[in-house]
N, C-alpha and C positions, 0 to 999 in steps of 0.2 A: 427625251431620252436621258439628257443630262440631268434633268430634276429627278427622275426616277432612279438614276445611278447614286445621285447623292441622298436621296431618301434612304436606298437600301443600306449604303454606308453608315448612315446615322443610325439606322434600326440596329445593324451589327454592332456597331460600337457601344450602343445602349447595352445591349444584351450581353457584351463582354463586361462591360462594369459591374453590371448587376451580379454576374457570376462572381468576379472576383470580390465584389462587397459580401455577398452571401457567404462565401468561403472565409473571408476575415471574422466576419461576426461569428460564425460556427466554431471557428477556432478560439476566440476569446469565450464565446459561451460555455464551451465544453471543458474549460479549465476550471469552471464552478458548477458545473453540472452534476447532479448525481450520479449521472449516466457514465461518468468519466471510467476509464479502464486502464489506470496506469500501474497495475501490478499489486497493488494495495487491497487488502480485504476489510470489510466492516467490521467493528468491535466485537460482534457477536461471532465472529469466527477466529476469536483470539486463540483458540487451542489449536489452530491450524498454521498460526504464524510461524515463519523461518523454517517451513518444511517439518513441523512436527504432527501433521495430520497422522492419526493412528492408522495402522495396517488393517486393511479390510479382511484379511484371512485370518480365520478363527478357527482353531482346531476344538471340538467338541468332546474329542474322546477320552482325555483324562478326567474330566468331569464326571461324562458318563460312566466310566469304569469305576470310580471312587463312590459315586452316589448310588447307583441301581441296587448293588446288594443290600441297601440298608432300606429300600423302600419294598414293603410287603403287601400281599395279596389278602385282603380280608373277605372272608364268606361268612354270613349270618343266616340265622334260621329262626323264625319267629312261629311259634307253635300255632296250630288252630285253636280257636277260643271263641266263647259266646260273649256276644257284647248286647247287653241290655239297651233296648232302642229307646230314643227320646228325642224329643223334637229337634234338640241341637245337633245331635248326630245325624238326622235326617237331612239337615241343612246343609251339612258339612260334607257330606257323600257326595259322589260322583253320580249323578241320575241315572247314567248308562250302566254303572255297575251291576245292579241287580239284573238288568234285562240279558246281560251276557253272561250270566251264572257266577261271577267271582263273589256272590254273597247269598244269602238264604232269603230269597225274596219273598217267599210266602211268610217266613216267622215274621219278619219285619211288618208285612202288610196287615197282618192279623195282630199286631200289637205283642208278639212273643219276642224273645232274644232271636238275634240275628247271628249266622255262623261265620266268622272270618276266618277262612282257610289257611293253612300252613302259607308261608311266605319265606322264599329265598331271594337272598340279594348278595351283591359284591361291591367292594370298592377296594379303596387304598390307604396305607397307613405308613407311617415314617418311624424307624427306629431311632430313639435319640441316647439311650444309654447302652452299653454293654451288657447289662443284667435284664434287658427285655422291657423296657417303658417305651410305649409306641403312643404317638400323637395322630390323629384322625380327625375327622368331621362327626359331630354329634348325630348328624342326620344318615349318617354310614351305618350306626349300633343303635339308633333310638328304638326301643321297645324290643330288641335282638333277646331271645331266650339262649341262643347258642351262638358263640363266635369263634372261629378257628382262623387262624393267621400261617400264611405259607409263604416262608421265603423264596428267595431266587435259587436256592439249592435244594428246592423242594421239599425240606423239611416242614412239617405241618405242627403247630403248636394250639392248645387249648389257651383261650384269652379271657381274661376278666376284666370288667369296668372298674377302674379307679374312681373315676368321676367325670362328669359332663359339665359343659357350658353351653346352654341353647343359646345365650345371647351373642355369642362369637362364632357358634356352631363348631365348638371344640371338644374333643373326648381324649380322653387318657385311657389306654390300655397297658396291660402286664401280663407278660408271657414267662413262664420259667426258663431261662437260660443263663449262659454265662459266655463271655469273649465274642459276644454278636457283633456284627459291624453296625454301625450308626452313623448318623450324619453330624456334622458340628454345626453350630448355628451361624449365620451370617449377621448381617446388621441392614434391616430393610431401610434405615434411614438413609444410608448411603446409595440406594439405589436410584438409578437416574434413567430418564425417559431415554429410548432408544437402545438401553443395555440387553446384552443378549442374555437369556434365561433358558433353562430348559425344563421341561415337565416330565416327571416320570410316574408311572403307574401303570395299572392294569385296567384300561378302558376295554368294555364289551367283552368282558370276559375272557381277554387275550392275555399272553404271559407279556413280563415286564416291557413295556414300551416308552420310548423316549422320543419327544418331539422338541423342536427348537423354536424359538421367535424372539421378540423384543418386548421390553416394556413400553407398551404404548399409551398407558396413562396411571395415575396415581390417585389416592384418596378417593376412589370410586365407590359411590352406594347405590345399590340396586335394589334395595328394598326388600330382599330375600328372607333376611333372618327373622323380621316381624312376622314371619308365617309360623314361626316356633317359640317368639319369645315377645314378651311384652316391653323388653328393654334391648332392643336389638343394637349391635356395635357393629358397624359397618365402615371399613376404610381400604376397600380392597386395591392390590396391585393388580392392574389389567394388563393381558398378555396376548399376543397373537399366536403363541404355540398352541398347537392343537391338543384340545382337551375334549374328552368325550365321556358319556356316562361309564362309571366304573374308576375315573380318575379322581374322583372325590377322596378327599385326605391323603393324597399323593403328594409328593414333593415338588416344589420350585426352586432348582438351584441355580446359581451364577457359575460363571465359567471357570470358577476354582473350586467348585463342587460344593459349595457351602449352601446350607439350606436358608432360602430367603422368604419361602412362602408356603403356606398349605394349600393346595388346591382345593377350590369350594364349590365353584358355581359355573356356569356359562351363561351367555346370553344367546337366545336362539329362538327363531320362530318355529323349528320343527323339533326341538328337543335333542338334536345333534349338533356337533360344532358348526358354527358359523360365522366364525372369525373372532370372538371376543371370549376370554376365560379371565377368571377372577379367583385371586389367591389372597388369604388372609396373611399379612406382613407378618414376619417371623419374631419382630419386637412385642406384637401382641401375643404371638403362640408362646413366647418364654415366659411371659408375665402369668397368663392364664394356667399353664402347665405346672409352675412352680406353685402357683396358690392350692390347685386341686391336689398335688401331691403333698404338699405340707399341710394344709389345712382341710382339705377335703372337698372344699369349693371355693369359690372365686371370692376373693374380698375386694368386692367392687366399691371404688371411690364414687361419691356423687358431689357435685358442685352445687346442685339446687338453683338451676335456673332453667328458664323455658327461653325458646329462640325459634325464627321462624325456617322453614325448607329454605333450600337453595333456589333461585330461579325466579325470584318473585318478579311480577309484571310491573312496570311504572305506575299502575294505578294502585297496586297492593303496596308498594313501597310509599307511596303519598300518604294513601290512608294509615298506613303505620306511622308515620312521621307525625301526622295529625292527632293519632291517639296517644303518642308517648311525648309528643310536645318536643320533638328533637328532629335534627336532620343525619340523613343515612345515607352513605354511597357504598352501593353493594361491590364487596370484592375489598373493602378496606378493614372488615373484621365481621364478628358476630353480634348484631344487634341484640340485647336483652330484653324479651317482653315481659318478662315476669321474674320476680325473684321470691323463692319459696320460703314461707315462715319456716325457723329453725333450721334452714338449710346453711351450708358453708358459704357460699356467696353473702347471704344475709348478714351473717356474723362479721364478715370481711368489710361490710360497708358497700357493698355492690348495689346499685339501683337500676330500676326499670328504665331504659332510654340510653343506659351505657353500653358503649362498643367495645366488645373483648378483643383485644388486638393481639397479645402475645400470653403463651402460657411458658413460665420457665425459660424465656428466650426464644421459644419458638413461634414463629407467626402462625396464626391461625386465621383463615380467611372463610373457610366452608365448614359446613356440619360435619363432614366426614372426618375433616382434619381435627376439630375439636373431640369428636368420640375417639378417635385414634389415641390423641394426648391423655385425656381422662383415663382410658382404660389401662394406662401404664402404672397408675398410683393405686394405693390403697388407702382405707380410713386410717385418719392419722397422719400421713404424709402432709407436709408443707411446702407450698410452692409460691412463687410470685406470678402475680398477673398483671399486667398493663391493659388499662382500659382508657378508653378517650370519653371525656366528659366535656361538654361545652367547649368543644376545640382543643383540649389540654389533654396530655397524657398524664395518667397517673398509676402510680405502681402500689398494689395492694398484696399483702401477704395473707393466704388463704389456707386454712387446714381442713382437707378432705373430711367429710362425713360419710359414714355408712349409710344405706338405704332408710334404715329406722332412725337416723338423725344423731346417732353418737359417733364418737372417733374411735370406738372400741372395735378390734376384728370381729366382723358379724359370726357369732356361732350359730345364730338361729337363721342365716342368710338362706339354708335351704329350704328351711320354711316360708321364708318371704318369696323365694322363686317360685315354690308351688301356690303360692296365693295368689300371685300375679297382681295386675292392677297398678295404680297407683294412689298411696294413701298420703294423705297431710295432716297436720294439726290443725285443728278448726280454727279460724280466727275469731278475736275476740267478740267483735261485732256481732256475727252470728251465733255464737255463743250465748251474748246476753240477751239477744232478741228472743232466743229460744229457750231462755232461762237454764242454761248450762254453765257447770264449772269448766267445760272442756270436752275434749273428744277427737275422734280421728275420723274425718271425712274421706269417704270413699270418691276420687275425682275421675278414675276410670276403672272399668271392671276388669278389662284384659282377657287373655285367653286361659288363664289358670283357674284354679279353683274358686275364685270369687265370681269369674264369669260364668262357671257351669253351675253357679248355686241360684236360690232364688231373690237372693238380695240385689237391689238396683242401684244405680249409679246416683251418688248424693246422700246415701245413707251414713249416719253419724254414728260411728261406734262408741260407746260410752262405757261398755262393760265386757270382759273377758272372762268367760267361767265365772260369773258374778262378782270379780273385781274390777273395781272403778279403774278406767285408763283416760288419762286427759290430753296425753300427747302421743305422737308416733313413737317415740322412745319407750314409754308406758307400755303400749300395745304389744310391742315386740320383746318385751321383758315378760310379759305376760305369758307369750306363746312359749317361751324358755320354761317357763315353771309348769307348764301343762304336762300332767302326768299320762295322757293318752292322746291318740291321734286325731280325736273328736273334740273340737273346742265350741264352745257357745258364745257367740258374740251377741250382745244387746244393744239396741241405741232406738235411734229416733230419725224420721223424715222430717226434715226443717219444714215447719209450715203446716204440718198435719198432727192430728191428735192421736196419742196413744204411743206405745213402747211397742218394740219388734224384737224377736229373737230370732235366730237363725244357727242351725248346726252344721259346722264345716269338717269335713274328713281330711286331714293331712296326708292320708294315703292314698286318696283317689287319685 
């Protein structure tokens, strides 16, 4: 019995000692543990220190009342018309369209013209001047024969198109008026994740509608502008403010009532709002609108480089590193996979395998960020680029060029946009191999006039209207001199015998 009592007491003593030791050890450990709670906050909560946390109460009424009168309802009408049937058009049509009566099935079936019925649609727009200039989406007014604009006071105006830019999905309209309400520009560079914004427009043919949400992402690319342009520019602001069909072209404003974006698209499996909406940053909008009003077309700057899409797999990065004989860490910048002959980058000394890190002091880590920065400049603008080469940072001065390869403001850029595709000056090796003094090679056909013609990718243009051209610059200069909308291009297919000629109609 005594032995058992001693044994029990010993066990109790050991247990007490273990408990005391554990508590002492925990106390010592907790002083250095990352789970301590001594009233301090981590560095990423710096804005909340000393009781400076922002108020969670936000009043949207001042911004809504200031901005909504400047957001307009746009209604369009496209007249019925005959459309000549061809293989390209048949491929692009909805195969169910003919079956359900929205096109002339029999005319198309028997090879004749099909009838596209009258179409009506609606969207939104934003007044940006007191005398009636309006910014909206290109896809809202594209192809329309009649455009009517209605203000919140129910007054309706006829609108005319001043200019459009399919690459950024922006259009500028004009109505005759004075002392009209309009929105002031904000600064989309200052937009931060989590910031409150309002989406204002005319969804589903309703009256002016305002929804609220936050900026949920920046510099988003959803590959939607490629449906209407060979040179899409996408660096969207993403928001969860509810946006539906009809909101396109409407305003995204901050809580100060300033315009920070033009609503352009939604991501949805159903075609209706499902949580994500996308707006064109106002800093891109300002540049495009200014160019359209001042020059009649966008003065688009080109750097002259090729680079991969974001989100490469480890295997793709490894192969690219082997091909370029370099090391690349995704997220450190934009790796340059090719430098185009005659382009701004080539002239500045940029090489394949370089990693573009900064543009005029702004970090660029993704393709949308690069597109947004380049979209702000025009041909002739000079900027500094920081590139990483061999583990070292180099600063190079670059003078942007136009698509045609010169630094002149592109008066022929409307023709260039119509042609579409991607043209480059023929490299010397290919020229010598085919006994040519020079020429312009079609690298990509695109969805413009080139893509609808009989010419094929790889064709080398050596003449325009019988005038020899050796470079991209000379090609576009020849376009300027053309006296009619029909131009004749002549040239060769490298490796094949004979010369070929094609007629391109710039009015198509």
